[in-house]
C-alpha positions as CSV (number, residue, x, y, z in Angstrom):
1,X,-1.0,-21.5,16.0
2,X,1.9,-20.6,13.8
3,X,3.8,-17.4,14.4
4,X,6.4,-15.4,12.4
5,X,9.8,-16.3,13.5
6,X,11.0,-12.7,13.7
7,X,9.8,-9.2,13.2
8,X,12.0,-9.0,10.1
9,X,10.1,-12.0,8.7
10,X,6.7,-10.3,9.1
11,X,8.0,-7.0,7.7
12,X,9.6,-8.5,4.5
13,X,6.5,-10.6,4.0
14,X,4.2,-7.5,4.3
15,X,6.5,-5.7,1.9
16,X,6.3,-8.7,-0.5
17,X,2.5,-8.5,-0.2
18,X,2.5,-4.9,-1.2
19,X,5.2,-4.9,-3.8
20,X,3.8,-6.6,-6.9
21,X,4.2,-6.3,-10.7
22,X,2.2,-3.1,-10.6
23,X,5.2,-1.4,-8.8
24,X,7.5,-2.4,-11.7
25,X,5.4,-1.9,-14.8
26,X,2.4,0.2,-13.8
27,X,3.9,2.8,-11.5
28,X,6.6,4.0,-13.9
29,X,4.1,4.1,-16.8
30,X,1.4,6.0,-14.8
31,X,3.9,8.4,-13.2
32,X,5.4,9.2,-16.7
33,X,1.9,9.7,-18.2
34,X,0.9,12.0,-15.3
35,X,3.8,14.4,-15.0
36,X,6.6,12.4,-13.4
37,X,7.6,14.3,-10.3
38,X,4.1,15.7,-9.8
39,X,2.6,12.2,-9.7
40,X,5.3,10.9,-7.2
41,X,4.5,13.8,-4.8
42,X,0.7,13.1,-5.0
43,X,1.3,9.4,-4.6
44,X,3.1,9.9,-1.3
45,X,0.2,12.0,-0.1
46,X,-2.2,9.3,-1.3
47,X,-0.7,6.5,0.8
48,X,-0.7,8.7,3.9
49,X,-4.4,9.6,3.4
50,X,-5.6,6.3,2.1
51,X,-3.3,3.3,2.4
52,X,-1.7,3.5,5.9
53,X,-5.1,3.9,7.7
54,X,-6.6,1.0,5.9
55,X,-3.5,-1.2,6.4
56,X,-3.6,-0.4,10.1
57,X,-7.3,-1.5,10.2
58,X,-6.4,-4.7,8.5
59,X,-3.6,-5.4,10.9
60,X,-5.9,-4.8,13.9
61,X,-8.5,-7.2,12.5
62,X,-6.0,-10.0,12.1
63,X,-4.0,-9.5,15.3
64,X,-7.0,-9.0,17.5
65,X,-9.0,-12.0,16.3
66,X,-6.3,-14.4,15.1
67,X,-8.7,-15.2,12.3
68,X,-8.6,-15.1,8.6
69,X,-10.7,-12.6,6.7
70,X,-14.1,-14.3,7.2
71,X,-13.6,-15.2,10.8
72,X,-12.2,-11.8,11.7
73,X,-15.3,-9.9,10.6
74,X,-17.4,-12.4,12.5
75,X,-15.4,-12.0,15.7
76,X,-14.7,-8.3,15.5
77,X,-18.1,-7.0,14.4
78,X,-20.5,-9.9,15.1
79,X,-22.0,-12.9,13.2
80,X,-24.4,-10.9,11.1
81,X,-21.4,-9.2,9.5
82,X,-19.6,-12.3,8.5
83,X,-20.7,-11.8,4.8
84,X,-18.5,-8.7,4.7
85,X,-15.4,-10.8,5.4
86,X,-16.6,-13.3,2.8
87,X,-17.0,-10.6,0.1
88,X,-13.6,-9.0,0.9
89,X,-12.0,-12.4,0.8
90,X,-13.6,-13.4,-2.5
91,X,-12.5,-10.2,-4.2
92,X,-8.9,-10.8,-3.2
93,X,-9.0,-14.4,-4.0
94,X,-10.6,-13.7,-7.4
95,X,-7.5,-11.6,-8.2
96,X,-5.2,-14.5,-7.3
97,X,-6.9,-16.7,-9.9
98,X,-5.7,-14.5,-12.7
99,X,-2.6,-13.0,-11.0
100,X,-1.0,-16.5,-11.2
101,X,-1.4,-16.1,-15.0
102,X,0.4,-12.8,-14.8
103,X,3.2,-14.5,-13.0
104,X,3.3,-17.0,-15.8
105,X,4.0,-14.2,-18.2
106,X,7.1,-13.3,-16.2
107,X,8.3,-16.9,-15.9
108,X,7.9,-17.4,-19.7
109,X,10.0,-14.3,-20.4
110,X,12.6,-15.2,-17.8
111,X,13.0,-18.5,-19.7
112,X,13.2,-16.6,-23.0
113,X,16.0,-14.5,-21.6
114,X,17.9,-17.5,-20.3
115,X,17.5,-19.3,-23.6
116,X,18.9,-16.3,-25.6
117,X,15.6,-15.7,-27.4
118,X,15.7,-12.0,-26.3
119,X,18.6,-11.0,-28.7
120,X,19.3,-8.3,-31.3
121,X,16.9,-8.7,-34.3
122,X,14.1,-10.4,-32.5
123,X,10.6,-8.9,-33.2
124,X,9.4,-8.4,-29.7
125,X,5.9,-7.6,-30.7
126,X,5.5,-10.8,-32.6
127,X,7.2,-12.7,-29.7
128,X,4.6,-11.3,-27.3
129,X,1.6,-11.9,-29.7
130,X,2.7,-15.5,-30.4
131,X,2.9,-16.2,-26.6
132,X,-0.3,-14.5,-25.5
133,X,-2.3,-16.1,-28.3
134,X,-1.0,-19.6,-27.5
135,X,-3.4,-21.0,-25.0
136,X,-1.2,-24.0,-24.4
137,X,1.8,-21.9,-23.5
138,X,-0.3,-19.6,-21.3
139,X,-1.8,-22.5,-19.4
140,X,1.5,-24.2,-19.0
141,X,3.2,-21.3,-17.4
142,X,0.2,-20.5,-15.3
143,X,0.3,-24.1,-13.9
144,X,4.1,-23.8,-13.3
145,X,3.5,-20.6,-11.3
146,X,0.8,-22.2,-9.2
147,X,3.0,-25.2,-8.5
148,X,5.8,-23.0,-7.2
149,X,3.4,-20.9,-5.0
150,X,1.5,-24.0,-3.7
151,X,4.7,-25.6,-2.5
152,X,5.7,-22.5,-0.5
153,X,2.2,-22.3,1.1
154,X,2.3,-26.0,2.0
155,X,5.6,-25.4,3.9
156,X,3.8,-23.1,6.3
157,X,4.4,-19.6,7.7
158,X,8.0,-20.1,8.9
159,X,9.5,-22.6,6.5
160,X,7.4,-21.3,3.6
161,X,6.2,-17.7,3.5
162,X,8.9,-16.3,5.8
163,X,11.8,-18.2,4.3
164,X,10.8,-17.4,0.8
165,X,10.2,-13.7,1.4
166,X,13.4,-13.3,3.3
167,X,15.2,-14.4,0.1
168,X,12.9,-12.7,-2.5
169,X,12.4,-9.2,-1.1
170,X,16.0,-8.2,-0.3
171,X,17.0,-9.8,-3.7
172,X,14.3,-7.9,-5.4
173,X,15.6,-4.5,-4.1
174,X,19.2,-5.5,-5.0
175,X,18.0,-6.3,-8.6
176,X,16.1,-3.1,-8.9
177,X,19.2,-1.1,-7.8
178,X,21.3,-3.0,-10.4
179,X,18.7,-2.2,-13.0
180,X,18.6,1.5,-11.9
181,X,22.4,1.9,-12.1
182,X,22.5,0.4,-15.6
183,X,19.6,2.7,-16.7
184,X,21.0,5.9,-15.4
185,X,24.4,5.3,-17.0
186,X,23.0,5.0,-20.4
187,X,23.7,8.0,-22.8
188,X,20.7,10.2,-22.7
189,X,19.3,8.8,-19.5
190,X,19.4,12.3,-17.9
191,X,16.3,13.2,-20.0
192,X,14.4,10.5,-18.2
193,X,15.6,11.6,-14.8
194,X,14.7,15.2,-15.5
195,X,11.2,14.1,-16.6
196,X,10.7,11.8,-13.6
197,X,11.7,14.3,-10.9
198,X,10.7,17.7,-12.3
199,X,7.3,18.6,-10.8
200,X,4.9,19.9,-13.5
201,X,2.6,22.3,-11.8
202,X,-0.1,21.9,-14.4
203,X,-0.2,18.2,-13.7
204,X,-0.1,18.7,-10.0
205,X,-3.3,20.7,-10.2
206,X,-5.1,18.2,-12.5
207,X,-7.7,15.9,-10.9
208,X,-6.6,13.0,-13.1
209,X,-3.2,13.0,-11.5
210,X,-4.7,12.7,-8.0
211,X,-7.2,10.0,-9.1
212,X,-4.5,7.9,-10.7
213,X,-2.2,8.3,-7.6
214,X,-5.0,7.3,-5.2
215,X,-5.8,4.3,-7.3
216,X,-2.2,3.2,-7.6
217,X,-1.8,3.6,-3.8
218,X,-4.7,1.2,-3.2
219,X,-3.7,-1.4,-5.7
220,X,0.0,-1.2,-4.9
221,X,0.0,-1.3,-1.1
222,X,-2.8,-3.9,-0.8
223,X,-4.9,-1.4,1.2
224,X,-8.3,-3.0,1.8
225,X,-7.3,-6.4,0.3
226,X,-7.2,-8.2,3.7
227,X,-3.8,-9.6,2.7
228,X,-2.1,-7.8,5.6
229,X,-4.9,-8.9,7.8
230,X,-4.0,-12.5,7.1
231,X,-0.4,-12.0,7.8
232,X,-1.2,-10.3,11.2
233,X,-3.0,-13.5,12.3
234,X,0.5,-14.8,12.9
235,X,2.0,-11.6,14.4
236,X,3.4,-11.5,17.9
237,X,1.3,-9.8,20.6
238,X,3.7,-6.9,20.9
239,X,4.0,-6.3,17.1
240,X,4.0,-2.6,16.3
241,X,1.1,-1.9,13.9
242,X,1.6,1.8,13.2
243,X,5.3,1.5,12.5
244,X,5.1,-1.7,10.5
245,X,2.3,-0.3,8.2
246,X,4.2,2.9,7.7
247,X,7.3,1.0,6.8
248,X,5.4,-1.2,4.4
249,X,4.1,1.8,2.5
250,X,7.4,3.5,2.4
251,X,9.1,0.3,1.2
252,X,6.4,-0.1,-1.4
253,X,7.1,3.4,-2.6
254,X,10.8,2.8,-2.6
255,X,10.4,-0.2,-4.8
256,X,8.2,1.7,-7.2
257,X,10.6,4.6,-7.4
258,X,13.6,2.2,-8.1
259,X,11.5,0.6,-10.8
260,X,10.8,4.0,-12.3
261,X,14.5,4.9,-12.1
262,X,15.3,1.7,-14.0
263,X,12.6,2.0,-16.6
264,X,12.0,5.7,-17.4
265,X,15.7,6.6,-18.1
266,X,16.0,3.5,-20.2
267,X,13.0,4.5,-22.3
268,X,14.2,8.1,-22.8
269,X,17.7,7.0,-23.6
270,X,16.9,4.3,-26.2
271,X,13.3,4.6,-27.4
272,X,12.6,7.0,-30.4
273,X,9.2,7.8,-29.0
274,X,9.2,7.4,-25.1
275,X,5.6,8.4,-24.6
276,X,4.5,5.7,-27.1
277,X,6.1,3.1,-24.9
278,X,4.5,4.7,-21.8
279,X,1.1,4.6,-23.5
280,X,1.3,0.9,-24.5
281,X,-0.1,-0.5,-21.3
282,X,1.5,-2.6,-18.6
283,X,2.3,-5.7,-20.7
284,X,3.1,-3.6,-23.8
285,X,5.7,-1.7,-21.8
286,X,7.3,-4.7,-20.2
287,X,7.1,-7.4,-22.8
288,X,7.3,-5.4,-26.1
289,X,9.0,-2.1,-25.7
290,X,11.4,-2.7,-22.8
291,X,12.2,-6.2,-24.1
292,X,13.1,-4.6,-27.4
293,X,15.3,-2.0,-25.7
294,X,17.1,-4.9,-23.9
295,X,18.1,-6.2,-27.3
296,X,19.7,-2.8,-28.2
297,X,21.9,-2.2,-25.1
298,X,25.2,-3.5,-24.2
299,X,24.7,-6.4,-21.7
300,X,21.1,-6.4,-22.5
301,X,20.8,-10.2,-22.1
302,X,21.9,-10.0,-18.5
303,X,19.7,-7.0,-17.9
304,X,16.7,-8.9,-19.3
305,X,17.4,-11.9,-17.0
306,X,17.6,-9.6,-13.9
307,X,14.5,-7.7,-14.9
308,X,12.2,-10.7,-15.5
309,X,13.5,-12.4,-12.4
310,X,12.6,-9.3,-10.4
311,X,9.1,-9.4,-12.0
312,X,8.8,-13.1,-10.9
313,X,9.8,-12.2,-7.3
314,X,7.4,-9.3,-7.2
315,X,4.5,-11.4,-8.7
316,X,5.2,-14.4,-6.5
317,X,5.5,-12.5,-3.2
318,X,2.1,-10.9,-3.8
319,X,0.5,-14.1,-5.1
320,X,1.6,-15.9,-1.9
321,X,-0.3,-13.5,0.3
322,X,-3.5,-14.0,-1.8
323,X,-3.2,-17.8,-1.6
324,X,-2.4,-17.7,2.1
325,X,-5.6,-15.6,2.6
326,X,-7.7,-18.5,1.2
327,X,-5.7,-21.1,3.0
328,X,-6.2,-19.4,6.3
329,X,-10.0,-19.3,5.7
330,X,-10.0,-23.1,5.4
331,X,-7.7,-23.5,8.4
332,X,-10.2,-21.5,10.4
333,X,-12.9,-24.0,9.3
334,X,-10.9,-26.8,10.8
335,X,-8.8,-28.0,7.9
336,X,-5.1,-28.9,8.2
337,X,-2.7,-26.7,6.4
338,X,-1.7,-29.5,4.0
339,X,-5.3,-30.2,3.0
340,X,-6.2,-26.4,2.8
341,X,-3.1,-25.5,0.8
342,X,-3.5,-28.3,-1.7
343,X,-7.2,-27.5,-2.1
344,X,-6.5,-23.8,-2.7
345,X,-3.7,-24.6,-5.1
346,X,-5.8,-27.0,-7.2
347,X,-8.9,-24.8,-7.2
348,X,-7.0,-21.6,-8.0
349,X,-5.2,-23.3,-10.9
350,X,-8.5,-24.5,-12.3
351,X,-10.2,-21.1,-11.9
352,X,-7.3,-19.4,-13.5
353,X,-7.4,-21.5,-16.6
354,X,-10.0,-19.3,-18.4
355,X,-7.7,-16.2,-17.9
356,X,-4.8,-18.2,-19.3
357,X,-6.9,-19.4,-22.2
358,X,-8.0,-16.0,-23.5
359,X,-6.3,-12.7,-22.6
360,X,-9.5,-10.7,-22.7
361,X,-10.9,-12.9,-19.8
362,X,-7.9,-11.9,-17.7
363,X,-8.4,-8.3,-18.7
364,X,-12.1,-8.5,-17.8
365,X,-11.4,-10.0,-14.4
366,X,-8.7,-7.5,-13.7
367,X,-11.2,-4.7,-14.4
368,X,-14.0,-6.2,-12.3
369,X,-12.1,-7.2,-9.2
370,X,-9.4,-4.5,-9.5
371,X,-12.0,-1.8,-9.1
372,X,-13.7,-4.2,-6.6
373,X,-10.8,-3.8,-4.3
374,X,-11.7,-0.2,-3.7
375,X,-15.1,-1.6,-2.5
376,X,-13.3,-3.8,0.0
377,X,-11.9,-0.8,1.8
378,X,-15.4,0.4,2.6
379,X,-16.0,-2.6,4.8
380,X,-12.9,-1.9,6.8
381,X,-14.0,1.7,7.1
382,X,-17.5,0.6,8.3
383,X,-16.0,-1.8,10.8
384,X,-13.6,0.8,12.2
385,X,-16.4,3.4,12.6
386,X,-18.8,0.8,14.1
387,X,-16.3,-0.5,16.5
388,X,-15.0,3.0,17.3
389,X,-11.9,4.5,15.7
390,X,-10.7,6.0,18.9
391,X,-11.3,2.7,20.8
392,X,-9.4,0.7,18.2
393,X,-6.5,3.0,18.4
394,X,-6.3,3.1,22.2
395,X,-6.8,-0.6,22.6
396,X,-4.9,-2.2,19.8
397,X,-2.4,0.3,18.3
398,X,-1.1,2.8,20.9
399,X,0.0,0.3,23.6
400,X,2.5,-1.4,21.2
401,X,3.4,1.5,18.9
402,X,6.6,3.5,18.7
403,X,4.7,6.0,16.6
404,X,2.0,7.7,18.6
405,X,0.0,9.4,15.9
406,X,-3.7,8.9,16.4
407,X,-4.4,11.4,13.6
408,X,-2.9,8.9,11.1
409,X,-5.5,6.2,11.9
410,X,-8.3,8.8,12.2
411,X,-7.8,9.6,8.5
412,X,-9.8,6.4,7.9
413,X,-12.9,8.6,8.5
414,X,-12.3,10.2,5.1
415,X,-12.2,7.0,3.2
416,X,-15.8,7.2,1.8
417,X,-14.9,10.5,0.3
418,X,-12.0,9.1,-1.6
419,X,-14.0,5.9,-2.5
420,X,-16.9,7.7,-4.1
421,X,-14.7,10.1,-6.0
422,X,-12.3,7.4,-7.4
423,X,-14.9,4.7,-8.1
424,X,-17.1,7.4,-9.7
425,X,-14.2,8.4,-11.9
426,X,-13.6,4.8,-13.1
427,X,-17.3,4.4,-13.8
428,X,-17.4,7.7,-15.8
429,X,-14.3,6.6,-17.8
430,X,-15.9,3.2,-18.6
431,X,-19.1,5.0,-19.8
432,X,-17.0,7.1,-22.2
433,X,-15.2,4.0,-23.4
434,X,-18.5,2.5,-24.5
435,X,-20.9,5.3,-25.4
436,X,-24.4,4.0,-25.5
437,X,-23.3,0.5,-24.6
438,X,-21.7,0.9,-21.2
439,X,-24.4,-1.3,-19.6
440,X,-23.8,-4.3,-21.9
441,X,-22.0,-7.5,-20.7
442,X,-21.9,-10.0,-23.6
443,X,-19.8,-10.9,-25.5
444,X,-17.1,-10.3,-22.9
445,X,-14.5,-10.1,-25.7
446,X,-16.2,-6.9,-26.8
447,X,-17.5,-5.5,-23.5
448,X,-14.4,-6.3,-21.5
449,X,-14.4,-3.1,-19.4
450,X,-18.0,-2.0,-19.2
451,X,-19.8,-0.8,-16.1
452,X,-22.4,-3.5,-16.8
453,X,-20.0,-6.4,-16.5
454,X,-18.5,-5.0,-13.3
455,X,-21.8,-4.4,-11.6
456,X,-23.2,-7.7,-12.7
457,X,-20.3,-9.7,-11.3
458,X,-20.3,-7.6,-8.1
459,X,-24.0,-8.3,-7.7
460,X,-23.7,-12.0,-8.2
461,X,-20.9,-12.2,-5.6
462,X,-22.8,-10.1,-3.1
463,X,-26.1,-12.0,-3.4
464,X,-24.4,-15.4,-3.0
465,X,-22.2,-14.5,-0.1
466,X,-24.8,-12.5,1.7
467,X,-27.2,-15.4,1.4
468,X,-24.5,-17.7,2.9
469,X,-23.8,-15.4,5.9
470,X,-25.0,-17.8,8.6
471,X,-23.3,-20.8,7.0
472,X,-20.1,-18.9,6.8
473,X,-20.4,-17.9,10.4
474,X,-21.0,-21.4,11.6
475,X,-18.2,-22.7,9.3
476,X,-15.6,-20.8,11.4
477,X,-14.5,-23.2,14.2
478,X,-13.8,-22.1,17.8
479,X,-10.3,-20.7,18.1
480,X,-7.7,-23.2,19.2
481,X,-9.5,-26.3,17.9
482,X,-8.3,-26.8,14.3
483,X,-7.4,-30.3,13.3
484,X,-3.7,-31.1,13.8
């Protein structure tokens, strides 16, 4: 079986898994909308209470079983629980199918920046609308993104994932530092810094700030996605789970803070209405407002090139972990890496075409499976409790850990509390978005974010995967016998 060539290779790959586009365009926007410094403080608390314990559970599943997400639940909990791994795997893979489209956005704008399209006088709102409403362009850059990712997955763990992440992740942090330095040297940037780091006590006491922070912690770090599980299939026997998971979360937070330091001061320095930019959504912030600000600043073309390359690296490093998850499942079933990677590449490209055809399909899938990720964490909580939280810690974490903090892993006991509060909040919000119609599903273009569309798609996935439990269990081949 393949192994990481070094601990550094595993750590940067784990960081790449966690650091995605959400760190760069969602964290700064959400932190600004929720009190800046107050949100940052709560976010750090959230990843201690929520993210680190779940990531530790994922790492144990992968390292202990040497199986992908489906096989790990079968081996760790028993055959009748194989469906849990199947559902967790499907949720993460469903995200990959539209996440490649998101990477396509970044590639398109990187090309715009290189070609000099992002220049003074350009109408950035029209530029975005023309692109997002052009199915041919959206599909083209989705396919380009999938070709790049598939080539890396084909190369394997060492020559593909490890090699790529060793280049992308350090480069990503360097680019974020460059962007931060440029931002804080803009006249008026101090207003953004003051806003970002001044705790607003009223926000600190608001439940919405805590709910947004816990949601961001789950989405940003990959807690419950089973992506870290997949990477720990290839970990060395003496790999430190507690330390590595903690480092992954702190690095993820560092990337998010660097992005915030690059974006918030820029907005406050150059935008006439900073909060309008903050409230414009992820793509509106990145591709309309920030792109417009790049056209106004000295050296803006270079800044735009660096910014969109950083977005590409963030998107690609996360996309690779999702595709490797699906590839590992097929390898567990006896497929060669070449056959598995090609199959995953082709199928993901095809399944992503609807999201590249119409933006509302992508938005619907992001709503359904983005909230669904919170559901995934419940299966890791159940598995940890069933297997024994203390037993897991003593057997798999303490013997190889430089951090002896059993209380940190025991925080997983509290996960159902966070889950029901946060998912309940999202459901409540969705009901208020569609008063009297929250249960409707069609047309999807109108009922993109309803509770009905979410529950229906969850139910379909659950029924199918649960019914296939025995087939999934038998599909996983005995360890050590994959085809060469």
